[in-house]
VOFI-489245 format. One line per 2 residues: for each residue x, y, z of N, C-alpha, C. Coordinates in steps of 0.05 Angstrom, whole numbers, plus 5000, padded with zeros to 4 digits. Last residue first. Example, Ala and Ser with C-alpha at 12.3 -4.5 7.8 and 13.67 -1.06 7.14 Angstrom:
5257:4955:5142:5273:4979:5143:5258:5001:5157; 5264:4886:5156:5246:4910:5156:5264:4934:5156 .
END
This chain:
4034:3549:8487:4007:3541:8473:3990:3558:8498; 4084:3540:8511:4088:3548:8487:4057:3552:8474 .
4083:3527:8562:4098:3531:8553:4095:3556:8536; 4039:3480:8550:4032:3493:8576:4054:3527:8565 .
4076:3448:8520:4049:3457:8511:4042:3481:8537; 4117:3427:8553:4120:3433:8524:4099:3460:8525 .
4082:3398:8599:4098:3425:8607:4113:3441:8570; 4076:3353:8559:4049:3381:8574:4061:3405:8588 .
4110:3333:8535:4084:3345:8531:4079:3366:8548; 4131:3315:8589:4148:3332:8571:4147:3350:8553 .
4094:3275:8611:4108:3295:8621:4121:3320:8605; 4096:3239:8574:4076:3257:8575:4070:3276:8587 .
4145:3210:8583:4138:3230:8554:4117:3251:8550; 4141:3192:8630:4151:3212:8614:4158:3229:8592 .
4108:3149:8610:4093:3175:8631:4127:3196:8626; 4102:3133:8549:4112:3126:8575:4100:3149:8582 .
4033:3140:8513:4052:3136:8517:4076:3135:8543; 3984:3080:8516:3988:3110:8523:4022:3111:8526 .
3947:3056:8458:3971:3052:8483:3973:3079:8489; 3901:3020:8427:3908:3052:8433:3922:3057:8458 .
3907:2973:8419:3913:2981:8406:3897:3019:8401; 3975:2953:8445:3951:2943:8457:3936:2967:8435 .
4029:2958:8497:4030:2947:8469:3983:2948:8478; 4056:3014:8545:4045:2972:8536:4028:2972:8514 .
4071:3054:8540:4077:3040:8568:4072:3008:8556; 4115:3062:8478:4092:3065:8490:4098:3045:8522 .
4162:3082:8454:4144:3102:8454:4120:3103:8481; 4203:3057:8426:4197:3059:8452:4186:3079:8468 .
4199:3036:8358:4209:3071:8378:4208:3069:8409; 4243:2983:8355:4218:2998:8360:4224:3024:8364 .
4277:2951:8399:4262:2946:8377:4237:2968:8382; 4308:2947:8455:4322:2949:8423:4303:2946:8401 .
4280:2975:8500:4281:2948:8481:4293:2964:8462; 4275:3009:8542:4279:2984:8544:4277:2968:8532 .
4319:3069:8519:4291:3062:8523:4289:3035:8534; 4340:3141:8539:4348:3110:8531:4317:3092:8539 .
4323:3203:8502:4326:3182:8525:4338:3155:8517; 4323:3267:8493:4322:3244:8488:4337:3224:8508 .
4282:3320:8473:4287:3302:8506:4291:3275:8489; 4298:3386:8470:4301:3363:8456:4294:3340:8474 .
4261:3448:8442:4267:3430:8462:4280:3395:8448; 4277:3504:8413:4281:3479:8406:4284:3464:8432 .
4268:3569:8382:4262:3550:8402:4262:3528:8399; 4310:3583:8315:4283:3577:8340:4281:3561:8363 .
4351:3599:8300:4345:3605:8328:4310:3600:8321; 4369:3571:8242:4355:3588:8249:4342:3601:8276 .
4408:3530:8270:4412:3550:8253:4400:3577:8249; 4372:3510:8319:4396:3517:8324:4403:3548:8299 .
4347:3470:8266:4321:3502:8288:4343:3510:8302; 4385:3439:8242:4365:3466:8234:4356:3488:8250 .
4400:3408:8284:4403:3436:8275:4399:3455:8259; 4356:3380:8304:4364:3393:8329:4389:3422:8308 .
4349:3349:8254:4321:3371:8255:4341:3397:8278; 4402:3321:8265:4393:3336:8246:4377:3356:8237 .
4378:3295:8315:4410:3307:8306:4398:3327:8292; 4333:3263:8298:4332:3282:8309:4361:3307:8311 .
4369:3224:8265:4350:3244:8247:4346:3265:8269; 4392:3191:8307:4412:3217:8282:4390:3234:8274 .
4368:3156:8311:4369:3182:8330:4376:3206:8313; 4330:3132:8259:4350:3132:8277:4346:3160:8282 .
4273:3089:8269:4268:3128:8260:4295:3127:8281; 4271:3039:8282:4250:3049:8265:4272:3066:8250 .
4303:3037:8331:4307:3014:8305:4295:3032:8291; 4325:3079:8380:4301:3074:8363:4318:3056:8343 .
4349:3089:8431:4362:3064:8416:4333:3060:8389; 4348:3146:8439:4369:3136:8429:4375:3117:8416 .
4278:3165:8422:4293:3149:8438:4323:3140:8426; 4260:3229:8424:4262:3210:8403:4285:3193:8420 .
4216:3293:8419:4219:3271:8430:4234:3235:8421; 4220:3361:8395:4226:3337:8399:4223:3310:8417 .
4186:3402:8407:4199:3387:8420:4196:3368:8408; 4191:3474:8377:4190:3453:8371:4199:3430:8400 .
4165:3537:8353:4173:3532:8383:4167:3495:8374; 4171:3553:8286:4157:3554:8309:4177:3543:8330 .
4218:3593:8266:4207:3568:8253:4190:3571:8288; 4236:3633:8201:4226:3632:8228:4221:3603:8227 .
4254:3616:8145:4271:3643:8155:4263:3649:8186; 4261:3564:8111:4248:3581:8131:4271:3604:8148 .
4256:3517:8057:4264:3540:8071:4249:3554:8093; 4266:3443:8088:4248:3472:8082:4260:3488:8084 .
4308:3408:8098:4313:3422:8075:4290:3447:8066; 4278:3382:8136:4302:3399:8142:4318:3406:8130 .
4242:3354:8128:4241:3384:8139:4263:3394:8140; 4229:3329:8054:4245:3329:8079:4251:3360:8094 .
4209:3330:8013:4187:3326:8035:4207:3310:8063; 4249:3343:7978:4227:3367:7982:4212:3363:8004 .
4287:3302:7973:4300:3321:7991:4277:3339:8000; 4246:3261:7957:4260:3258:7982:4272:3275:7997 .
4259:3286:7908:4223:3285:7907:4236:3278:7940; 4305:3276:7891:4299:3299:7889:4272:3304:7914 .
4307:3224:7885:4328:3237:7906:4318:3267:7903; 4276:3202:7844:4273:3203:7874:4286:3214:7886 .
4270:3217:7791:4279:3243:7804:4270:3229:7837; 4245:3170:7781:4260:3176:7762:4285:3197:7777 .
4213:3123:7820:4212:3155:7810:4232:3162:7793; 4191:3087:7860:4189:3078:7827:4200:3106:7805 .
4188:3099:7894:4203:3081:7893:4214:3078:7867; 4165:3149:7934:4178:3160:7911:4197:3137:7894 .
4162:3106:7983:4162:3134:7980:4172:3140:7955; 4169:3050:8007:4156:3059:7984:4148:3089:7970 .
4179:3031:8060:4158:3057:8055:4144:3059:8021; 4229:3007:8052:4198:2995:8061:4187:3015:8053 .
4255:3061:8034:4246:3035:8021:4228:3022:8024; 4252:3087:8078:4247:3094:8060:4237:3077:8037 .
4278:3055:8117:4249:3061:8123:4242:3071:8106; 4340:3043:8085:4320:3030:8090:4292:3035:8093 .
4351:3096:8104:4344:3091:8074:4324:3069:8074; 4363:3118:8137:4338:3112:8143:4328:3100:8112 .
4414:3134:8141:4402:3116:8166:4381:3117:8169; 4426:3173:8097:4424:3144:8093:4421:3120:8117 .
4377:3211:8080:4396:3206:8093:4397:3184:8099; 4331:3233:8058:4353:3228:8037:4373:3216:8052 .
4294:3250:8094:4293:3233:8086:4313:3217:8057; 4291:3283:8156:4318:3282:8122:4310:3258:8109 .
4262:3266:8184:4267:3302:8190:4283:3296:8155; 4215:3221:8228:4240:3229:8200:4240:3261:8189 .
4206:3232:8292:4189:3221:8262:4228:3231:8249; 4193:3224:8353:4212:3209:8338:4208:3208:8294 .
4142:3266:8357:4147:3235:8372:4170:3228:8355; 4138:3329:8354:4150:3311:8338:4157:3293:8361 .
4097:3386:8371:4113:3361:8382:4116:3338:8362; 4099:3459:8349:4102:3429:8339:4119:3402:8370 .
4063:3511:8364:4084:3494:8374:4084:3465:8356; 4026:3552:8347:4038:3552:8384:4054:3534:8380 .
4012:3580:8284:4025:3557:8305:4038:3560:8323; 4006:3622:8256:3978:3610:8270:3989:3585:8283 .
4049:3647:8258:4032:3660:8269:4013:3642:8269; 4068:3627:8205:4080:3622:8234:4056:3639:8251 .
4036:3586:8166:4041:3613:8174:4044:3618:8201; 4062:3519:8149:4031:3550:8152:4041:3564:8165 .
4102:3495:8143:4086:3504:8116:4064:3533:8132; 4119:3474:8195:4130:3486:8181:4128:3507:8155 .
4070:3442:8199:4071:3468:8224:4092:3477:8213; 4074:3403:8157:4052:3420:8161:4062:3442:8177 .
4123:3381:8171:4121:3389:8146:4094:3410:8152; 4114:3360:8220:4129:3387:8219:4129:3401:8188 .
4074:3332:8222:4064:3346:8231:4094:3378:8230; 4106:3288:8190:4078:3309:8175:4072:3329:8184 .
4141:3267:8220:4153:3285:8203:4123:3298:8181; 4106:3247:8254:4115:3267:8268:4131:3279:8243 .
4073:3203:8226:4056:3226:8236:4079:3247:8241; 4117:3171:8219:4110:3179:8199:4085:3203:8212 .
4121:3188:8297:4136:3169:8270:4129:3186:8248; 4072:3230:8307:4094:3209:8324:4098:3192:8301 .
4056:3296:8325:4056:3277:8314:4068:3255:8317; 4020:3352:8335:4027:3335:8339:4029:3307:8328 .
4011:3422:8336:3999:3406:8310:4020:3378:8325; 3975:3478:8364:3998:3458:8363:3995:3437:8345 .
3946:3544:8330:3943:3518:8346:3966:3500:8348; 3922:3602:8358:3940:3594:8342:3939:3557:8347 .
3867:3622:8349:3889:3636:8339:3914:3634:8325; 3828:3587:8373:3841:3577:8341:3859:3603:8329 .
3801:3557:8415:3812:3583:8411:3839:3583:8398; 3732:3541:8408:3759:3542:8418:3784:3565:8413 .
3670:3550:8390:3681:3564:8426:3711:3555:8426; 3681:3522:8341:3681:3545:8340:3688:3564:8369 .
3687:3472:8337:3706:3479:8343:3702:3512:8345; 3620:3460:8335:3637:3449:8366:3669:3464:8358 .
3618:3460:8273:3610:3482:8295:3619:3480:8331; 3679:3457:8242:3658:3441:8258:3652:3461:8279 .
3712:3489:8212:3708:3483:8206:3682:3463:8206; 3757:3533:8242:3732:3528:8264:3712:3513:8238 .
3799:3544:8221:3775:3553:8214:3748:3551:8221; 3833:3502:8244:3838:3528:8246:3820:3549:8235 .
3812:3453:8219:3813:3459:8255:3820:3492:8259; 3825:3455:8168:3798:3464:8177:3793:3465:8206 .
3877:3469:8162:3866:3497:8162:3830:3485:8175; 3888:3413:8182:3905:3436:8209:3881:3463:8184 .
3872:3386:8141:3861:3381:8182:3859:3400:8190; 3906:3399:8100:3874:3404:8107:3858:3405:8126 .
3950:3382:8128:3948:3409:8118:3916:3406:8118; 3934:3332:8115:3939:3340:8138:3940:3368:8134 .
3925:3327:8059:3906:3313:8075:3919:3334:8101; 3976:3331:8037:3965:3353:8028:3934:3355:8048 .
4007:3285:8059:4008:3325:8066:3989:3339:8057; 3980:3250:8030:3973:3251:8065:3985:3275:8073 .
3999:3262:7982:3972:3261:7989:3967:3260:8028; 4051:3274:7947:4043:3285:7974:4020:3279:7981 .
4054:3205:7959:4060:3221:7970:4064:3244:7948; 3998:3165:7921:4018:3175:7922:4020:3200:7940 .
3952:3126:7953:3950:3161:7953:3978:3161:7955; 3971:3071:7959:3945:3075:7940:3937:3114:7928 .
4012:3052:7978:4021:3056:7957:3987:3076:7949; 4003:3107:8032:4012:3094:8007:4007:3070:8008 .
3937:3141:8050:3965:3123:8050:3972:3117:8027; 3902:3198:8075:3913:3178:8060:3931:3161:8060 .
3884:3202:8141:3892:3213:8123:3905:3186:8096; 3846:3214:8209:3870:3204:8186:3878:3214:8159 .
3861:3256:8266:3852:3250:8242:3870:3227:8232; 3835:3292:8328:3853:3270:8312:3842:3261:8291 .
3834:3354:8351:3834:3334:8328:3844:3315:8317; 3828:3366:8415:3846:3349:8397:3830:3335:8373 .
3826:3409:8473:3816:3403:8448:3833:3390:8427; 3867:3412:8536:3861:3418:8505:3849:3401:8501 .
3871:3388:8587:3862:3417:8588:3850:3417:8550; 3891:3337:8599:3915:3369:8601:3900:3389:8598 .
3862:3312:8577:3860:3311:8604:3879:3336:8615; 3870:3312:8527:3852:3324:8527:3846:3322:8561 .
3911:3281:8520:3924:3316:8518:3895:3323:8522; 3897:3234:8534:3919:3241:8546:3916:3281:8545 .
3860:3227:8491:3855:3231:8516:3871:3240:8534; 3902:3229:8449:3889:3246:8452:3874:3247:8477 .
3936:3178:8470:3949:3217:8463:3928:3220:8456; 3895:3135:8456:3914:3146:8475:3919:3172:8482 .
3883:3145:8394:3864:3149:8421:3878:3152:8441; 3926:3130:8354:3936:3154:8382:3902:3159:8401 .
3892:3090:8336:3924:3081:8346:3933:3102:8360; 3858:3111:8301:3856:3100:8330:3875:3089:8351 .
3867:3126:8257:3870:3148:8275:3866:3138:8306; 3909:3071:8235:3890:3091:8233:3891:3109:8263 .
3965:3043:8188:3949:3049:8214:3930:3073:8207; 4008:3049:8144:3992:3046:8148:3974:3049:8177 .
4042:3087:8103:4026:3073:8088:4008:3046:8109; 4070:3122:8132:4058:3130:8111:4044:3114:8098 .
4097:3097:8191:4108:3092:8156:4105:3101:8127; 4060:3102:8218:4053:3077:8202:4069:3082:8185 .
4016:3157:8265:4045:3141:8249:4040:3112:8228; 3972:3208:8273:3987:3178:8276:4010:3173:8260 .
3963:3275:8299:3980:3253:8275:3985:3221:8267; 3922:3326:8327:3943:3300:8321:3948:3276:8302 .
3930:3388:8329:3923:3372:8318:3942:3348:8310; 3903:3422:8392:3920:3410:8378:3911:3388:8357 .
3881:3484:8421:3869:3459:8405:3896:3447:8389; 3858:3511:8481:3873:3512:8462:3874:3481:8442 .
3789:3542:8503:3804:3512:8497:3822:3527:8475; 3737:3564:8502:3767:3584:8502:3789:3558:8505 .
3707:3517:8519:3700:3544:8519:3732:3550:8522; 3705:3464:8550:3718:3479:8521:3713:3499:8512 .
3704:3424:8605:3705:3466:8599:3718:3476:8572; 3714:3383:8590:3689:3390:8599:3693:3414:8601 .
3757:3377:8526:3755:3378:8550:3727:3377:8559; 3739:3338:8463:3730:3360:8469:3737:3364:8513 .
3769:3313:8400:3760:3310:8430:3757:3331:8442; 3735:3296:8344:3746:3328:8365:3747:3310:8386 .
3756:3258:8293:3756:3266:8312:3768:3281:8329; 3759:3260:8217:3768:3261:8246:3756:3257:8267 .
3772:3240:8144:3751:3245:8174:3780:3245:8205; 3795:3219:8100:3791:3239:8106:3764:3262:8124 .
3784:3168:8089:3814:3174:8105:3813:3197:8104; 3744:3157:8065:3748:3155:8090:3766:3153:8104 .
3765:3217:8013:3741:3191:8023:3744:3191:8050; 3796:3256:8002:3806:3235:8013:3786:3214:8028 .
3752:3304:7999:3767:3283:7966:3781:3260:7976; 3732:3314:8039:3722:3299:8026:3732:3277:7998 .
3767:3327:8090:3764:3331:8064:3756:3311:8056; 3740:3324:8146:3751:3341:8136:3761:3352:8112 .
3682:3298:8176:3694:3304:8152:3703:3331:8140; 3689:3265:8232:3683:3294:8224:3691:3294:8203 .
3684:3218:8261:3678:3215:8243:3678:3240:8236; 3660:3243:8327:3666:3226:8318:3667:3222:8291 .
3670:3279:8386:3651:3284:8361:3661:3263:8344; 3674:3270:8446:3687:3257:8432:3670:3266:8410 .
3680:3310:8516:3672:3299:8500:3682:3282:8462; 3703:3278:8583:3704:3296:8548:3686:3287:8534 .
3714:3291:8654:3694:3286:8627:3699:3297:8605; 3755:3258:8698:3739:3279:8695:3719:3269:8668 .
3778:3240:8760:3766:3235:8741:3745:3258:8727; 3839:3249:8786:3814:3254:8786:3792:3254:8758 .
3894:3232:8808:3884:3218:8786:3848:3225:8797; 3929:3256:8847:3908:3242:8848:3885:3226:8831 .
3971:3268:8801:3969:3242:8826:3950:3227:8838; 3968:3291:8746:3961:3288:8768:3953:3267:8789 .
3970:3269:8690:4000:3272:8700:3993:3284:8738; 3937:3244:8673:3955:3225:8671:3978:3235:8687 .
3863:3243:8685:3883:3258:8688:3921:3245:8688; 3825:3195:8656:3833:3205:8673:3863:3226:8671 .
3750:3195:8629:3773:3204:8621:3793:3212:8659; 3692:3178:8600:3706:3181:8621:3736:3185:8617 .
3661:3203:8539:3669:3186:8556:3685:3196:8581; 3598:3226:8501:3618:3228:8533:3629:3204:8539 .
3588:3220:8435:3588:3214:8464:3611:3227:8481; 3577:3238:8363:3581:3256:8393:3578:3236:8412 .
3584:3236:8299:3569:3222:8315:3583:3238:8339; 3579:3256:8223:3593:3243:8252:3584:3246:8276 .
3556:3188:8187:3561:3222:8194:3567:3230:8226; 3609:3157:8137:3581:3158:8159:3595:3181:8166 .
3594:3136:8080:3611:3150:8093:3595:3150:8125 .
END
C-alpha cells in the first residue's frame, strides 16, 4: 500500500472568464479504510488558501463495478478552483466485494473527512460537508448523505445517479452491474439499496443534474427522487437538460482519463454549493 504523498499542481478557475491561474495542493493515497485494501484510499485536494475551507467528498461512478477516482480528477480540480477542499475516494467494487461494501466504504470516507482523519484536514471547516457523485457515485452520494446525521450534511450533488433500483427503467443497468443478481431476496435488497425508499423525516439540500436523454440511467430516476424531496419538504434543485448525444450520460466536455464536466453543469454546482455550503 502506497504511503500518502503530496504535490502542488496548477489549476485554472472554470467559472471566472479571466481564467486566472491558481495553485492547489494534492495529497495522494491517503488511507481512509484499511479494510478496503488499495480501494480504501483517496486524494485530498486543497485550495491555496485552505484554512477554513469547506469540504466536499467526491465519489466516482462505474456501475459499482469499475473505474477509479482518477476519472473524477477533473471535477475535483474544478471544485478546488471554486475554493473547496475535496476528498476524492476509491471504494470496493462488484463482484469481488458484494454490496453494500461500496456504500460502507463511502460512509467511512465521509466519517474520515468529518473527523479530520488526516492532519491536513484539521484546517478545514468540517462542521458540515457536501457529498457529490456521478452515476453509481451519485447513488452512493445519496445513500451516504441521507444516512449521515443531517446536521453534518451541507448538501448533496447527484449527477445522474440511480435512485430507485427496483424501477423497470433501470432493470438492464441492475442486470449489468450484477448487484444482488444471485440473491433469493433480490427485490427486497434492491429496495433497501434505493435512496427513494430510505426512511427520512428531514432531508439535506440536494442538487440533481440529469440529462433527459441519458441512456444509462433513465431521466425518470431524477423525477422519482424529486417526488421524495417534495414530499418531505427538503430543499431540491433539479437541472434537467438536453444533451448532444443519444449515448451515455452527457456529462463531459470531452472524453479522456479525467474529463471536465460540461460548463453549464459546473455553473450549477458552483451556485448550489455557494448557496448551501
